[in-house]
Structure formats: C-alpha cells, structure tokens
C-alpha positions in Angstrom: 0.0 0.0 0.0 2.9 2.4 0.8 5.5 0.9 -1.5 4.7 2.8 -4.7 6.4 6.2 -4.8 3.7 8.8 -5.1 0.9 6.2 -4.8 -2.4 6.7 -3.0 -1.0 5.2 0.2 1.9 7.6 0.4 -0.3 10.5 -0.6 -2.9 9.7 2.2 -0.1 9.2 4.7 1.4 12.6 3.8 -2.1 14.3 4.0 -2.8 12.8 7.5 0.5 13.7 9.0 0.4 17.2 7.5 -3.1 17.7 8.8 -1.9 16.8 12.3 0.9 19.4 12.1 -1.7 22.0 11.2 -4.0 20.8 14.0 -1.3 20.8 16.6 1.4 23.2 15.4 3.0 23.4 18.9 3.9 19.7 18.5 4.6 19.6 14.8 5.6 16.4 13.1 7.3 13.4 14.8 8.7 10.6 12.8 7.2 8.0 15.1 3.7 9.1 14.1 4.2 7.7 10.6 3.9 4.0 11.6 0.8 4.8 13.7 -0.9 6.6 10.8 0.1 3.9 8.4 -1.6 1.2 10.5 -4.7 3.3 10.7 -4.8 3.9 7.0 -4.8 0.2 6.4 -8.2 -0.1 8.1 -10.1 3.2 7.4 -10.3 6.2 5.1 -7.8 9.1 5.5 -10.2 11.4 7.4 -11.1 8.8 9.9 -7.4 7.9 10.3 -6.6 11.5 11.0 -9.1 11.8 13.8 -8.1 8.4 15.3 -4.5 9.6 15.3 -5.6 12.8 17.1 -7.3 10.6 19.8 -4.2 8.4 20.2 -1.9 11.4 20.5 -4.1 13.4 22.9 -5.9 10.7 24.9 -3.9 7.5 24.9 -0.3 8.8 24.6 -0.4 12.5 25.5 3.0 14.2 25.3 4.7 11.4 23.5 5.4 13.4 20.4 6.0 16.8 22.0 9.3 18.6 22.0 11.9 17.0 24.3 10.0 13.7 24.5 9.5 14.1 28.2 6.4 11.9 28.5 8.2 8.9 26.9 11.1 9.4 29.2 8.7 9.3 32.2 7.1 6.2 30.9 10.5 4.6 30.5 11.2 5.1 34.1 7.8 3.7 35.0 8.6 0.6 32.9 11.9 0.2 34.6 10.3 0.5 38.1 7.6 -2.1 37.2 10.3 -4.5 35.8 11.8 -4.7 39.3 8.6 -6.4 40.5 7.9 -8.5 37.4 11.5 -9.7 36.7 14.2 -8.9 39.3 16.8 -10.7 37.3 16.2 -8.6 34.2 16.1 -5.4 36.3 19.4 -6.2 38.0 21.1 -6.9 34.6 19.9 -3.6 33.1 20.9 -1.7 36.2 24.4 -3.3 36.3 25.2 -2.3 32.7 23.5 1.1 33.1 21.2 0.5 30.2 18.7 3.4 30.2 15.0 2.6 29.3 15.0 5.3 26.6 17.5 3.2 24.6 15.3 0.2 24.1 11.7 1.2 24.7 11.3 4.4 22.7 10.4 2.7 19.4 8.3 0.1 21.2 6.0 2.7 22.9 6.0 5.6 20.4 5.2 3.2 17.5 2.9 1.0 19.6 5.0 -2.0 18.6 4.0 -1.7 15.0 7.6 -1.9 13.9 8.6 -4.6 16.4 6.0 -7.4 16.3 4.7 -9.6 13.5 1.6 -8.3 11.8 -0.8 -10.8 13.4 0.6 -9.8 16.9 0.4 -6.1 16.0 -3.3 -6.4 15.3 -4.0 -8.2 18.6 -1.9 -5.8 20.6 -3.7 -2.8 19.0 -7.1 -4.3 19.7 -6.2 -4.5 23.4 -4.4 -1.2 23.4 -7.4 0.8 21.9 -9.8 -1.0 24.3 -7.8 -0.9 27.6 -5.2 1.8 27.1 -1.5 2.3 27.6 -1.2 -0.5 30.2 -1.1 -2.9 27.3 2.1 -1.4 26.0 3.6 -1.7 29.4 2.6 -5.3 29.7 4.0 -6.2 26.2 7.3 -4.5 27.1 7.5 -6.2 30.4 6.8 -9.6 28.8 9.5 -9.1 26.2 12.1 -8.0 28.8 11.2 -10.9 31.0 11.4 -13.5 28.3 14.7 -12.1 26.9 16.5 -11.2 30.1 14.7 -13.1 32.8 17.1 -16.0 33.2 20.7 -16.3 34.1 21.4 -18.8 31.3 20.5 -16.2 28.6 22.6 -13.5 30.3 25.8 -15.6 30.4 26.8 -14.5 26.8 25.3 -11.1 27.1 27.6 -9.4 29.6 27.7 -5.8 28.4 25.6 -2.9 27.2 26.2 -3.5 23.5 25.4 -7.2 23.7 22.2 -6.6 25.7 21.1 -4.0 23.2 21.7 -6.5 20.3 19.6 -9.1 22.2 16.7 -6.7 22.6 16.8 -5.7 19.0 16.6 -9.3 17.8 13.8 -10.7 19.9 13.3 -14.4 19.4 10.2 -15.2 17.2 8.6 -17.6 19.7 8.2 -14.8 22.2 6.4 -12.6 19.6 4.0 -15.3 18.4 0.4 -14.1 18.7 -1.0 -16.9 20.9 2.0 -16.8 23.3 2.3 -13.1 23.6 -1.5 -12.4 24.1 -1.7 -15.1 26.8 1.3 -13.7 28.7 0.0 -10.1 28.4 -3.4 -11.1 29.8 -1.8 -13.0 32.7 0.6 -10.2 33.7 -0.9 -8.3 36.6 -0.2 -4.6 35.8 -3.2 -2.3 36.3 -4.0 1.3 35.6 -3.5 2.0 39.3 0.0 0.6 39.3 0.9 2.8 36.3 -0.6 5.9 37.8 1.1 5.3 41.2 4.5 4.9 39.5 3.7 7.9 37.3 3.2 10.2 40.3 6.4 8.8 41.9 8.5 9.4 38.8 7.0 12.8 38.3 8.2 13.9 41.7 11.7 12.6 41.0 11.7 14.4 37.6 10.8 17.7 39.3 13.6 17.2 41.8 16.2 16.5 39.1 15.0 18.4 36.0 12.4 20.8 37.3 8.9 21.2 35.9 7.9 19.7 32.6 8.1 22.0 29.7 5.2 20.4 27.9 1.9 20.4 29.8 0.0 17.3 28.5 -3.6 16.5 29.3 -4.2 13.6 31.6 -3.9 10.2 30.1 -7.1 8.1 29.4 -6.8 4.4 30.1 -8.8 2.9 27.2 -12.0 3.6 25.3 -14.2 3.1 28.3 -12.5 5.8 30.3 -12.6 8.2 27.3 -16.4 7.6 26.8 -17.0 8.1 30.5 -15.0 11.3 30.6 -16.5 12.7 27.4 -19.9 11.1 26.8 -21.3 11.9 23.4 -24.3 14.1 23.2 -27.6 13.0 21.8 -27.0 15.2 18.8 -23.7 13.4 18.0 -25.6 10.0 18.1 -28.5 11.2 15.9 -28.4 9.9 12.4 -28.7 12.4 9.7 -29.3 10.6 6.4 -29.0 12.5 3.2 -32.1 10.9 1.7 -35.3 10.5 3.8 -37.9 8.1 2.7 -41.3 8.4 4.3 -42.8 5.1 5.5 -46.4 4.5 4.3 -47.1 2.5 7.4 -46.4 5.4 9.9 -49.3 7.9 10.2 -48.4 11.5 9.8 -49.0 14.0 12.6 -51.0 17.2 12.2 -47.8 19.2 12.0 -46.4 17.0 9.3 -49.7 17.3 7.4 -49.7 21.1 7.6 -46.1 21.1 6.3 -47.1 18.8 3.5 -50.1 21.1 2.6 -47.8 24.1 2.4 -45.3 22.2 0.3 -48.1 21.1 -2.0 -49.5 24.7 -2.4 -46.0 25.9 -3.1 -45.4 23.2 -5.7 -48.7 24.1 -7.4 -47.8 27.8 -7.5 -44.4 27.1 -8.9 -45.7 24.5 -11.5 -45.6 26.1 -14.9 -49.0 26.6 -16.6 -49.8 24.3 -19.5 -49.9 25.9 -22.9 -53.2 25.2 -24.7 -52.5 24.1 -28.2 -54.5 26.1 -30.8 -57.3 24.3 -32.6 -56.6 23.6 -36.2 -59.2 23.6 -38.9 -59.5 20.6 -41.2 -57.7 21.4 -44.4 -58.7 19.9 -47.7 -55.6 18.1 -48.9 -56.9 18.2 -52.5 -56.6 22.0 -53.0 -55.0 23.1 -56.3 -51.2 23.5 -56.2 -51.5 27.2 -56.9 -51.9 27.8 -53.2 -48.3 27.8 -51.8 -49.2 27.2 -48.2 -52.6 25.9 -47.6 -52.0 24.7 -44.0 -50.7 28.1 -42.8 -53.4 30.0 -44.7 -56.3 28.1 -43.2 -54.9 27.8 -39.6 -56.6 29.8 -36.9 -54.6 30.7 -33.9 -56.3 32.0 -30.9 -54.6 33.5 -27.8 -52.1 36.1 -26.9 -48.6 36.7 -28.4 -47.1 34.9 -25.4 -49.1 31.7 -26.3 -47.9 32.0 -29.8 -44.3 32.0 -28.8 -44.9 29.0 -26.7 -46.5 27.2 -29.6 -43.6 27.9 -31.9 -41.2 26.3 -29.4 -43.5 23.4 -28.5 -42.0 20.1 -29.5 -45.4 18.7 -30.4 -45.6 21.0 -33.4 
C-alpha cells in the first residue's frame, strides 16, 4: 500500500501527517507518528485515520510526540520500576550495565510495537491497546524483557551494554508469536492504578532533578471506556442524519407534518408552470389546387395572446 512512490498510500499518509501538524502546530511532526498513521490507513479512510491519530496522541499517549519527548522518558522510568517487580533478574542486569530505558523502549511505545512485532501480533496488541489503554504497551514491554533477560542462562553470553542491546533488537520469534504473547499479556498483573502510582512517583523525581515539565500534556485516558466516561457523546452526536429521507407509508403523519405537506403542495402548485393550450386547427382539404403555396398556414386559426404564440412555436409537439 505504501511501496509505490507517489501512490495513493503515500499521498494519504502525507495528508494525514500534514493535517496533524496544522491541527497541533505546537507539537509539529514526529517521525514515530508515521507507523501509527500507516496502520490506521490500512483499516479506514484518510479522514477517519486523522481523527483516530488525534485521539491516540491526545488521549492514549499524551505528550509522547512533543518537543523534548519528556512523556516517553517518564514512561521509560515507569517501565523500569515495574520491571523490578515483574522480573528482578532482568532489572538487576539492566541496572548493572546502566542501560537506560530510553535506549530500548522508545520505538516500542512511540510506534505502539507496529515496527517490532509480526503483523498478526500487532493487530491483537492494537485491539487490546485501543480498548484498555497504555497499560497494554507496558505489559507487552515487560513480557518481552522478562522473556529475553529473565534467566541467568540467557545472560551468560550477554555481559555488556552492547550485547544486551543486540539481544533486545533481535527478539526471538517464539516470544512474539500471537498466541504466546497475548496469553502472557493477559496473565501479567499490571493495572492502571499501578501505572498511575508509578507515574506520580516518577513525576516527583523528575521535578527534583529536572524541574517542571516543559510540555503540559492532558491527563492520560486508560482505554476507550475511560474516554467515553469522561467525554460522553451528546444526543446530537448520536443522531443519524441521512441525506435521503424516505417516508414510510405505514407510519401515520401527525398534524404538524400534514400542515407542512399542505404548504409544500401549495408551493409546488404555484411554482408549477402553466400548461400551454395548443391552438385548434381547422381541417384542411388536402386536394386543393397546387397554386396555393401554403394551404396549411393559410387556413390555420390561432387563438390567444402573443405569449401563447411564442410558446406554440417552441413546442416540441408542433
């Protein structure tokens, strides 16, 4: 879909990303938004993909694509803190080699694993992510770290920062398989409360070391249910507005509707053009002598005004 240079896929992708930069000029364009928009364009028209991208950037992952990437750095520290509880072995190994979370989890979270997992797994992860929120991204990241760094046997040949980074960049296929990954993500007990608790803790540490955040992002919504509860649609939004309305013969009309129909019928009758009465023609003897050049016009009697005459001359029946 996006392989052809200048094809409809690339054009739609350019339009969606450019529209977002115009919608949020303070953020502008971030390269990590392209994979997000590409996945959306594979499942919906360009306009729907744009508004879905807006919701992901503003509700699910607020501040991820802002200047300085402060939100993704905070979530990296949250992931690192949760890893201490999920897999102490992997946490100690990363701490020993001073491997910062921003080095391995940036692409995972900012692209929502669309550039990391196989396509079947991407679709399952996105289904859970859009339904339950960012906790799914944390669970997937914790599962991958636990599987790749959670045992001493795997770490024997990965003693060093570079070797560990190479291991995380080449995740074994069995750990990314759809059935295995989804099962492990569901079984992992990491809730919205755990994430918010760590978020407040890391935010306090950030203020102590870096000061206040430069980008003030809106609060994060954990899934579609939370978004609907915080911003319930109005009745006007849910009302269907078809372009063609067909009246049912089985439904009786009310007095108001009848009055409206009467007005419409009177208006239609007034606007309806008057019929032109065709002039009566006398019966002409077809056996007149040929000396008469135009017997039909000579014996024709036209009654009416000049206006009716002009109408007759243009009438297709004559």
